[in-house]
ROSE-4610 file (N, C-alpha, C; in Angstrom, 1 decimal, always signed):
// ROSE-4610
residu = [M/M/M/K/K/K/A/A/A/F/F/F/L/L/L/K/K/K/I/I/I/T/T/T/T/T/T/V/V/V/V/V/V/A/A/A/F/F/F/M/M/M/F/F/F/I/I/I/A/A/A/A/A/A/I/I/I/S/S/S/M/M/M/A/A/A/K/K/K/E/E/E/P/P/P/K/K/K/L/L/L/I/I/I/L/L/L/T/T/T/A/A/A/Y/Y/Y/S/S/S/E/E/E/A/A/A/K/K/K/T/T/T/L/L/L/V/V/V/L/L/L/E/E/E/L/L/L/E/E/E/N/N/N/A/A/A/S/S/S/N/N/N/N/N/N/T/T/T/Y/Y/Y/I/I/I/K/K/K/L/L/L/K/K/K/D/D/D/N/N/N/Q/Q/Q/G/G/G/N/N/N/V/V/V/I/I/I/Y/Y/Y/T/T/T/E/E/E/S/S/S/V/V/V/S/S/S/N/N/N/D/D/D/L/L/L/Y/Y/Y/S/S/S/K/K/K/K/K/K/F/F/F/N/N/N/L/L/L/K/K/K/N/N/N/L/L/L/E/E/E/D/D/D/G/G/G/V/V/V/Y/Y/Y/F/F/F/F/F/F/E/E/E/T/T/T/E/E/E/G/G/G/D/D/D/F/F/F/K/K/K/S/S/S/T/T/T/S/S/S/Y/Y/Y/S/S/S/I/I/I/K/K/K/V/V/V/E/E/E/D/D/D/N/N/N/K/K/K/L/L/L/V/V/V/I/I/I/L/L/L/D/D/D/K/K/K/K/K/K/E/E/E/V/V/V/L/L/L/K/K/K/P/P/P/F/F/F/F/F/F/K/K/K/E/E/E/T/T/T/K/K/K/E/E/E/N/N/N/V/V/V/S/S/S/I/I/I/N/N/N/L/L/L/L/L/L/N/N/N/L/L/L/D/D/D/K/K/K/E/E/E/D/D/D/V/V/V/M/M/M/I/I/I/K/K/K/I/I/I/Y/Y/Y/D/D/D/E/E/E/E/E/E/N/N/N/R/R/R/L/L/L/V/V/V/F/F/F/E/E/E/E/E/E/D/D/D/I/I/I/K/K/K/D/D/D/E/E/E/M/M/M/V/V/V/V/V/V/E/E/E/K/K/K/S/S/S/F/F/F/D/D/D/F/F/F/S/S/S/G/G/G/A/A/A/Y/Y/Y/E/E/E/G/G/G/N/N/N/Y/Y/Y/T/T/T/V/V/V/S/S/S/V/V/V/T/T/T/Y/Y/Y/G/G/G/E/E/E/K/K/K/S/S/S/Y/Y/Y/E/E/E/K/K/K/Y/Y/Y/F/F/F/I/I/I/V/V/V/N/N/N]
num = [1/1/1/2/2/2/3/3/3/4/4/4/5/5/5/6/6/6/7/7/7/8/8/8/9/9/9/10/10/10/11/11/11/12/12/12/13/13/13/14/14/14/15/15/15/16/16/16/17/17/17/18/18/18/19/19/19/20/20/20/21/21/21/22/22/22/23/23/23/24/24/24/25/25/25/26/26/26/27/27/27/28/28/28/29/29/29/30/30/30/31/31/31/32/32/32/33/33/33/34/34/34/35/35/35/36/36/36/37/37/37/38/38/38/39/39/39/40/40/40/41/41/41/42/42/42/43/43/43/44/44/44/45/45/45/46/46/46/47/47/47/48/48/48/49/49/49/50/50/50/51/51/51/52/52/52/53/53/53/54/54/54/55/55/55/56/56/56/57/57/57/58/58/58/59/59/59/60/60/60/61/61/61/62/62/62/63/63/63/64/64/64/65/65/65/66/66/66/67/67/67/68/68/68/69/69/69/70/70/70/71/71/71/72/72/72/73/73/73/74/74/74/75/75/75/76/76/76/77/77/77/78/78/78/79/79/79/80/80/80/81/81/81/82/82/82/83/83/83/84/84/84/85/85/85/86/86/86/87/87/87/88/88/88/89/89/89/90/90/90/91/91/91/92/92/92/93/93/93/94/94/94/95/95/95/96/96/96/97/97/97/98/98/98/99/99/99/100/100/100/101/101/101/102/102/102/103/103/103/104/104/104/105/105/105/106/106/106/107/107/107/108/108/108/109/109/109/110/110/110/111/111/111/112/112/112/113/113/113/114/114/114/115/115/115/116/116/116/117/117/117/118/118/118/119/119/119/120/120/120/121/121/121/122/122/122/123/123/123/124/124/124/125/125/125/126/126/126/127/127/127/128/128/128/129/129/129/130/130/130/131/131/131/132/132/132/133/133/133/134/134/134/135/135/135/136/136/136/137/137/137/138/138/138/139/139/139/140/140/140/141/141/141/142/142/142/143/143/143/144/144/144/145/145/145/146/146/146/147/147/147/148/148/148/149/149/149/150/150/150/151/151/151/152/152/152/153/153/153/154/154/154/155/155/155/156/156/156/157/157/157/158/158/158/159/159/159/160/160/160/161/161/161/162/162/162/163/163/163/164/164/164/165/165/165/166/166/166/167/167/167/168/168/168/169/169/169/170/170/170/171/171/171/172/172/172/173/173/173/174/174/174/175/175/175/176/176/176/177/177/177/178/178/178/179/179/179/180/180/180/181/181/181/182/182/182/183/183/183/184/184/184/185/185/185/186/186/186/187/187/187/188/188/188/189/189/189/190/190/190/191/191/191/192/192/192/193/193/193/194/194/194]
x = [+91.3/+90.0/+89.5/+90.4/+90.0/+89.7/+90.6/+90.3/+89.0/+88.7/+87.4/+86.2/+86.3/+85.3/+85.1/+86.2/+86.2/+85.6/+86.0/+85.4/+83.9/+83.5/+82.1/+81.3/+81.9/+81.2/+81.0/+82.1/+82.0/+81.0/+81.0/+80.0/+78.6/+78.4/+77.1/+76.6/+77.5/+77.1/+76.8/+77.6/+77.3/+76.0/+75.7/+74.4/+73.2/+73.4/+72.4/+72.2/+73.4/+73.3/+72.6/+72.9/+72.3/+70.8/+70.4/+68.9/+68.3/+69.0/+68.4/+68.3/+69.3/+69.3/+68.2/+67.8/+66.7/+65.4/+65.3/+64.1/+64.3/+65.5/+65.7/+65.0/+64.6/+63.9/+64.9/+64.3/+65.1/+64.9/+66.0/+65.9/+66.4/+65.7/+66.1/+65.9/+67.0/+66.9/+67.4/+66.5/+66.8/+66.8/+67.8/+67.9/+67.5/+66.6/+66.3/+66.9/+68.1/+69.0/+68.3/+67.8/+67.2/+66.0/+65.2/+64.0/+64.3/+65.5/+65.9/+64.9/+64.7/+63.7/+64.4/+64.1/+64.5/+63.3/+63.4/+62.3/+62.8/+62.2/+62.5/+61.5/+62.0/+61.2/+61.7/+60.8/+61.1/+60.2/+60.8/+60.1/+60.4/+59.5/+59.6/+60.0/+59.4/+59.7/+59.0/+59.7/+59.1/+58.6/+57.9/+57.5/+58.6/+59.8/+61.0/+61.9/+61.3/+62.1/+61.8/+62.9/+62.7/+63.5/+63.0/+63.8/+63.9/+65.1/+65.4/+66.1/+65.9/+66.7/+67.3/+68.7/+69.4/+70.3/+70.5/+71.5/+72.9/+73.9/+75.3/+75.7/+74.8/+75.1/+74.3/+73.6/+72.9/+71.5/+71.0/+69.6/+68.7/+67.6/+66.7/+65.7/+65.6/+64.7/+63.3/+63.4/+62.3/+62.5/+61.5/+61.6/+60.2/+60.3/+59.0/+59.3/+58.3/+58.4/+57.5/+58.1/+57.5/+56.9/+55.6/+55.0/+54.4/+54.4/+53.9/+54.9/+54.4/+55.3/+55.9/+55.1/+55.6/+55.5/+56.5/+56.5/+57.2/+56.6/+57.2/+56.9/+57.9/+57.6/+58.6/+58.0/+58.8/+59.1/+60.4/+60.8/+61.3/+60.5/+60.9/+61.8/+63.1/+64.1/+64.4/+63.5/+63.7/+63.9/+63.3/+63.5/+64.7/+65.5/+66.7/+67.8/+68.6/+69.7/+70.8/+71.7/+72.9/+73.6/+74.1/+74.9/+74.8/+75.4/+75.4/+74.3/+73.5/+72.5/+72.7/+72.0/+72.1/+70.7/+70.5/+69.2/+69.5/+68.8/+69.1/+67.9/+68.2/+67.1/+67.7/+66.9/+67.3/+66.3/+66.8/+66.0/+66.5/+66.0/+66.3/+67.8/+68.4/+69.7/+70.8/+70.4/+71.4/+70.8/+71.7/+71.3/+72.1/+71.4/+72.0/+72.0/+73.1/+73.1/+73.6/+72.9/+73.3/+73.7/+74.9/+75.3/+74.7/+74.1/+73.4/+73.9/+74.2/+74.7/+73.7/+73.2/+72.3/+73.1/+73.2/+74.0/+73.6/+73.4/+73.0/+71.8/+70.7/+69.5/+69.7/+70.7/+70.9/+71.1/+70.8/+70.9/+71.7/+72.7/+73.5/+73.7/+73.6/+73.9/+75.4/+76.1/+77.6/+78.1/+77.4/+78.0/+76.9/+77.1/+76.2/+77.0/+76.6/+77.3/+76.3/+76.6/+75.8/+76.5/+75.8/+76.4/+75.5/+76.2/+75.4/+75.3/+74.1/+73.9/+74.2/+74.5/+74.7/+73.3/+73.4/+72.2/+72.2/+71.1/+71.0/+70.0/+70.3/+69.4/+69.3/+68.1/+67.8/+67.1/+67.6/+66.8/+66.6/+66.1/+65.7/+66.9/+68.1/+69.2/+70.4/+70.3/+71.5/+71.1/+72.1/+72.0/+73.3/+73.0/+74.1/+74.1/+75.4/+75.6/+76.4/+75.9/+76.6/+76.7/+78.0/+78.2/+79.2/+78.8/+79.7/+80.4/+81.6/+82.4/+83.4/+82.9/+83.7/+85.0/+84.9/+86.0/+86.9/+86.7/+87.5/+87.7/+86.6/+86.7/+86.7/+87.3/+87.2/+85.8/+85.5/+84.1/+84.2/+83.4/+83.3/+82.0/+82.0/+80.8/+80.8/+79.7/+79.5/+78.2/+78.1/+76.8/+76.7/+75.5/+75.1/+73.9/+73.9/+72.8/+71.7/+70.6/+69.6/+70.0/+71.1/+71.6/+72.6/+72.7/+73.7/+75.1/+75.4/+76.7/+77.3/+78.5/+79.2/+79.5/+79.0/+79.2/+80.1/+80.3/+81.1/+81.6/+82.8/+83.4/+84.4/+84.4/+85.4/+85.6/+86.9/+87.2/+87.8/+87.2/+87.6/+88.2/+89.4/+90.1/+90.4/+90.3/+90.7/+90.0/+88.7/+87.9/+86.8/+86.7/+85.7/+84.3/+84.4/+83.2/+83.2/+82.3/+82.3/+81.1/+81.3/+80.3/+80.5/+79.5/+79.7/+78.3/+78.4/+77.2/+77.5/+76.5/+76.5/+75.5/+76.0/+75.1/+74.7/+73.4/+72.9/+72.2/+72.5/+71.8/+72.1/+73.3/+73.7/+73.6/+73.1/+73.0/+71.9/+72.0/+70.9/+69.7/+68.5/+67.4/+67.4/+66.8/+66.7/+66.8/+66.9/+67.0/+68.5/+68.9/+70.2/+70.2/+71.4/+71.5/+72.9/+72.8/+74.0/+74.2/+75.4/+75.8/+76.9/+76.7/+77.7/+78.0/+79.3/+79.7/+80.8/+80.6/+81.7/+81.5/+82.6/+82.5/+81.9/+81.0/+80.4/+79.0/+78.7/+77.3/+77.4/+76.3/+76.1/+74.8/+74.7/+73.4/+73.2/+72.0/+71.7/+70.6/+70.7/+69.6/+69.3/+68.0/+67.5/+66.9/+67.1/+66.5/+66.4/+65.5/+65.2/+65.7/+66.3/+66.7/+65.7/+65.0/+64.0/+64.6]
y = [+95.8/+95.8/+94.3/+93.5/+92.1/+91.4/+91.7/+91.2/+91.6/+92.9/+93.4/+92.7/+92.5/+91.8/+90.3/+89.7/+88.3/+88.2/+89.1/+89.1/+89.4/+90.4/+90.7/+89.5/+88.8/+87.6/+86.5/+86.3/+85.3/+85.7/+86.9/+87.4/+87.3/+87.6/+87.5/+86.1/+85.2/+83.8/+83.2/+83.6/+83.2/+83.7/+84.9/+85.5/+84.7/+84.4/+83.6/+82.2/+81.6/+80.3/+80.4/+81.5/+81.7/+81.9/+82.6/+82.8/+81.5/+80.7/+79.4/+78.5/+78.5/+77.6/+78.0/+79.2/+79.7/+78.9/+78.4/+77.7/+76.2/+75.8/+74.4/+74.0/+72.8/+72.4/+72.5/+72.9/+72.8/+71.4/+70.7/+69.3/+69.1/+68.3/+67.9/+66.4/+65.7/+64.2/+63.9/+63.2/+62.9/+61.4/+60.9/+59.4/+59.2/+58.2/+57.7/+56.3/+56.3/+55.1/+53.8/+53.9/+52.7/+52.2/+53.1/+52.7/+52.3/+52.5/+52.3/+53.0/+54.3/+55.1/+56.4/+56.8/+58.1/+59.0/+60.3/+61.2/+62.3/+62.4/+63.4/+64.5/+65.7/+66.9/+67.8/+68.2/+69.0/+70.2/+71.4/+72.6/+73.1/+73.8/+74.3/+73.3/+72.1/+71.0/+71.4/+71.2/+71.4/+70.1/+70.2/+69.0/+68.1/+68.7/+67.9/+67.4/+67.2/+66.7/+65.2/+64.4/+63.0/+62.5/+61.4/+60.8/+59.3/+58.8/+57.4/+56.8/+55.6/+54.8/+53.7/+53.5/+52.5/+51.7/+50.5/+49.7/+50.0/+49.3/+49.6/+49.2/+48.4/+48.0/+48.9/+49.9/+50.8/+50.4/+49.3/+48.8/+49.7/+50.2/+51.1/+50.3/+50.7/+50.0/+50.8/+52.1/+53.0/+54.2/+54.7/+55.9/+56.6/+57.9/+58.7/+60.1/+60.6/+61.9/+62.8/+63.9/+64.8/+66.0/+66.3/+67.4/+68.4/+68.1/+69.1/+70.1/+71.3/+72.3/+71.9/+71.3/+70.8/+69.3/+68.6/+67.2/+66.6/+65.6/+65.0/+63.5/+62.7/+61.2/+60.5/+59.5/+58.6/+57.3/+56.9/+55.7/+54.7/+53.6/+52.5/+51.5/+51.5/+50.7/+49.4/+49.0/+47.8/+46.5/+46.4/+45.1/+45.1/+46.1/+46.1/+45.3/+44.6/+43.9/+44.8/+44.4/+45.2/+45.6/+46.8/+47.3/+48.8/+49.3/+50.7/+50.9/+52.0/+52.4/+53.9/+54.3/+55.7/+56.3/+57.4/+58.1/+59.3/+59.5/+60.5/+61.4/+62.7/+63.6/+64.4/+64.6/+65.3/+66.4/+67.6/+68.7/+69.3/+70.5/+71.1/+71.5/+71.9/+72.6/+71.8/+70.8/+70.1/+68.7/+67.8/+66.5/+66.3/+65.6/+65.4/+63.9/+63.3/+61.9/+61.7/+60.9/+60.6/+59.1/+58.8/+57.4/+57.0/+55.9/+55.4/+54.0/+53.8/+52.5/+51.9/+50.7/+49.9/+48.7/+48.7/+47.6/+47.3/+46.1/+45.7/+46.4/+46.5/+47.2/+48.6/+49.3/+50.7/+51.3/+52.6/+53.3/+54.6/+54.8/+56.0/+56.7/+58.0/+58.7/+58.9/+58.4/+58.5/+59.7/+60.1/+61.2/+61.9/+63.1/+63.8/+64.5/+64.3/+64.9/+65.6/+66.9/+67.7/+67.9/+67.8/+68.1/+69.1/+70.2/+71.2/+70.8/+71.0/+70.6/+71.7/+71.4/+72.5/+73.2/+74.5/+75.2/+75.4/+74.9/+75.0/+76.1/+77.0/+78.0/+77.8/+77.7/+77.5/+78.7/+79.2/+80.2/+79.6/+80.3/+79.8/+79.1/+79.8/+79.3/+79.0/+79.1/+79.0/+78.1/+77.4/+76.7/+77.1/+77.6/+78.0/+77.1/+76.9/+76.1/+76.9/+76.9/+77.5/+76.4/+76.3/+75.3/+75.9/+75.8/+76.2/+74.9/+74.8/+73.6/+73.8/+73.8/+74.2/+73.4/+72.1/+71.2/+71.2/+72.0/+72.0/+70.7/+69.9/+68.6/+68.7/+67.7/+67.7/+67.7/+68.5/+68.6/+68.3/+67.3/+66.9/+67.4/+68.1/+68.6/+67.9/+67.3/+66.6/+67.0/+67.1/+67.4/+66.3/+65.7/+64.6/+65.1/+64.6/+64.9/+63.8/+63.8/+62.8/+61.4/+61.2/+59.9/+59.4/+60.2/+59.9/+60.0/+60.9/+61.1/+62.3/+62.2/+63.2/+64.4/+65.6/+66.8/+67.8/+67.6/+68.5/+67.8/+68.1/+67.6/+68.5/+68.8/+69.6/+69.1/+68.9/+68.5/+69.8/+70.2/+71.4/+71.0/+71.5/+71.1/+72.3/+72.1/+73.1/+74.4/+74.4/+75.6/+75.5/+76.6/+76.7/+77.1/+78.0/+78.5/+78.1/+77.2/+76.8/+77.5/+78.3/+78.9/+78.7/+78.1/+77.9/+78.2/+78.7/+79.0/+78.4/+77.8/+77.1/+77.7/+78.1/+78.8/+77.7/+77.4/+76.4/+77.1/+78.3/+79.0/+78.4/+77.8/+77.2/+75.7/+75.1/+73.6/+73.1/+71.8/+71.1/+70.9/+70.9/+70.7/+69.3/+69.2/+67.9/+68.0/+66.9/+66.8/+66.7/+67.4/+67.4/+67.1/+66.6/+66.4/+67.0/+67.8/+68.3/+67.5/+67.0/+66.2/+66.8/+67.0/+67.5/+66.5/+66.1/+65.1/+65.6/+65.5/+65.8/+65.1/+64.8/+63.9/+62.6/+62.1/+60.8/+60.9/+62.1/+62.4/+62.9/+62.6/+63.1/+63.7/+64.9/+65.6/+65.9/+65.8/+66.0/+67.0/+67.8/+68.7/+68.3/+68.1/+67.8/+69.0/+69.3/+70.4/+70.2/+71.0/+70.8/+72.0/+71.8/+72.9/+72.9/+74.0/+74.0/+74.8]
z = [+29.0/+28.5/+28.3/+27.8/+27.6/+29.0/+30.0/+31.3/+31.9/+31.7/+32.2/+31.5/+30.2/+29.5/+29.9/+30.2/+30.6/+32.0/+32.9/+34.3/+34.2/+33.4/+33.3/+32.8/+31.8/+31.3/+32.3/+33.1/+34.2/+35.2/+35.6/+36.6/+36.1/+34.8/+34.2/+34.2/+33.8/+33.8/+35.2/+36.2/+37.5/+38.1/+37.7/+38.0/+37.4/+36.1/+35.5/+36.1/+36.5/+37.1/+38.5/+39.2/+40.6/+40.4/+39.5/+39.2/+38.9/+38.0/+37.6/+38.8/+39.6/+40.8/+41.8/+41.8/+42.7/+42.3/+41.1/+40.7/+41.0/+41.3/+41.7/+43.0/+43.1/+44.3/+45.5/+46.6/+47.9/+48.4/+48.7/+49.0/+50.5/+51.2/+52.6/+52.6/+52.9/+53.0/+54.5/+55.2/+56.6/+56.8/+57.4/+57.7/+59.1/+59.4/+60.7/+60.8/+61.4/+61.3/+61.9/+63.1/+63.7/+63.0/+62.4/+61.7/+60.3/+59.8/+58.4/+57.5/+57.8/+57.1/+56.6/+55.4/+54.8/+54.6/+54.9/+54.7/+53.7/+52.6/+51.6/+51.6/+51.6/+51.5/+50.4/+49.5/+48.4/+48.4/+48.2/+48.0/+46.6/+45.9/+44.6/+43.5/+43.7/+42.7/+41.4/+40.3/+39.0/+38.4/+37.2/+36.6/+36.1/+36.1/+35.6/+36.7/+37.9/+39.0/+39.2/+39.2/+39.3/+40.5/+41.1/+42.2/+41.9/+42.3/+42.1/+43.3/+43.5/+44.5/+43.7/+43.8/+43.0/+43.9/+43.5/+44.3/+43.8/+44.4/+44.0/+42.6/+41.9/+40.6/+39.6/+40.0/+39.2/+38.8/+39.4/+39.2/+39.9/+39.2/+39.8/+40.7/+41.9/+42.9/+42.9/+42.8/+42.9/+42.1/+41.4/+40.6/+40.7/+40.6/+40.7/+40.1/+39.4/+38.8/+39.8/+40.2/+41.2/+40.4/+40.7/+40.0/+40.9/+42.2/+43.2/+43.6/+44.0/+44.4/+45.8/+46.6/+47.9/+47.9/+48.3/+48.2/+49.5/+50.1/+51.2/+51.2/+51.4/+51.3/+52.3/+52.9/+53.8/+53.1/+53.1/+52.4/+53.5/+53.5/+54.5/+53.8/+54.3/+53.7/+54.5/+55.3/+56.2/+55.4/+54.2/+53.5/+52.6/+52.6/+51.7/+52.4/+51.6/+52.1/+52.5/+53.3/+53.7/+52.4/+52.4/+51.2/+51.0/+49.9/+49.6/+48.5/+48.7/+47.8/+47.4/+46.4/+45.9/+45.8/+46.5/+46.4/+45.5/+44.4/+43.5/+43.2/+43.1/+42.6/+41.4/+40.5/+39.3/+38.9/+38.8/+38.4/+37.1/+36.8/+35.5/+35.5/+36.6/+36.6/+37.3/+38.2/+38.9/+39.3/+39.5/+40.1/+41.4/+42.3/+43.6/+43.9/+44.4/+44.6/+46.1/+46.8/+48.2/+48.2/+48.8/+49.1/+50.4/+50.4/+51.7/+52.0/+53.2/+53.6/+54.6/+54.2/+55.1/+55.6/+57.0/+57.6/+59.0/+59.3/+60.7/+61.2/+60.4/+60.7/+61.0/+60.4/+60.5/+59.2/+59.1/+57.9/+58.1/+57.2/+57.3/+56.0/+55.9/+54.7/+54.7/+53.7/+53.7/+53.0/+51.9/+51.1/+50.3/+49.9/+49.1/+47.9/+46.7/+45.6/+44.7/+44.4/+43.5/+42.2/+41.1/+39.8/+39.1/+38.7/+37.9/+36.5/+35.9/+34.5/+33.6/+32.3/+31.4/+31.1/+30.8/+30.4/+28.9/+28.3/+26.8/+26.5/+25.6/+25.1/+23.6/+23.1/+21.7/+21.1/+20.0/+19.2/+17.8/+16.9/+15.6/+14.9/+14.9/+14.2/+15.1/+16.4/+17.3/+18.5/+18.9/+20.2/+21.0/+22.2/+23.1/+24.3/+24.8/+26.0/+27.0/+28.2/+29.3/+30.4/+31.0/+32.0/+33.0/+34.2/+35.3/+35.8/+35.5/+35.7/+36.8/+38.0/+39.2/+39.4/+39.1/+39.3/+38.1/+37.1/+35.8/+35.2/+35.2/+34.6/+33.0/+32.3/+30.9/+30.4/+29.4/+28.9/+27.4/+27.0/+25.6/+25.0/+23.9/+23.2/+21.9/+21.6/+20.3/+19.7/+18.4/+17.7/+16.7/+16.7/+15.7/+14.9/+13.6/+12.8/+13.0/+12.2/+12.4/+12.0/+11.2/+10.9/+11.9/+13.0/+14.1/+13.6/+12.6/+12.1/+13.0/+13.4/+14.1/+13.2/+13.5/+12.7/+13.4/+14.7/+15.4/+16.7/+17.1/+18.3/+18.9/+20.2/+20.8/+22.2/+22.6/+24.0/+24.7/+25.7/+26.5/+27.8/+28.0/+29.2/+30.1/+31.4/+32.4/+32.3/+32.0/+32.0/+33.1/+33.8/+34.9/+34.3/+33.3/+32.6/+31.2/+30.7/+29.3/+28.7/+27.7/+26.9/+25.4/+24.8/+23.3/+22.7/+21.5/+20.7/+19.3/+18.8/+17.5/+16.6/+15.4/+14.4/+13.4/+13.2/+12.3/+11.1/+10.9/+9.7/+8.4/+8.3/+7.0/+7.0/+8.1/+8.2/+7.4/+7.0/+6.4/+7.3/+6.8/+7.6/+8.2/+9.4/+10.0/+11.6/+12.2/+13.6/+14.0/+15.1/+15.6/+17.1/+17.5/+19.0/+19.4/+20.5/+21.1/+22.4/+22.5/+23.7/+24.4/+25.7/+26.6/+27.7/+27.7/+28.7/+29.6/+30.9/+31.8/+33.1/+33.7/+34.9/+34.5/+35.2/+34.9/+34.2/+33.8/+33.3/+31.9/+31.2/+29.8/+29.7/+29.0/+28.8/+27.4/+26.9/+25.5/+25.3/+24.2/+23.8/+22.3/+22.1/+20.7/+20.1/+18.9/+18.2/+16.7/+16.1/+14.7/+13.9/+12.8/+11.9/+10.7/+10.5/+9.4/+8.2]
């Protein structure tokens, strides 16, 4: 019975994740090597979709917030020095990073990495976290009060599906922050207890 319940929970979570991702922008990034040009096409972009171009030291060269349902833009990278750059898009449920190499008047997409974000659900007295952690990376969950004092901390290891719910019905009134860190990324949810 326990195995059935666990499998049902995993399937339900994966279904929720699939539905959520259906709302994620469809992304097509095309490199035109000889012209040192990138063309980005987005479909179903939400108001929370951001694009960035960064150098290999993390300095932001270009940033834009996308609010159109359909978005297409051509990026001329002719003036960039030879080196590795990162083209990133970030939506509500995942972030995508492309490694791009500019060398000898040519442009090549080296790698694409997608990271699923945790899903936060807030009710009057509860905050729930769901995370599909396919690589089973260590996940650190921390909760801070408005004075930035740590009130909860948990390190989760070797879990593909992370589900946590926090009951704040007995908590002091104020602002709280839930922080979820895994891989190289950290995500936060801010909420108020009345």
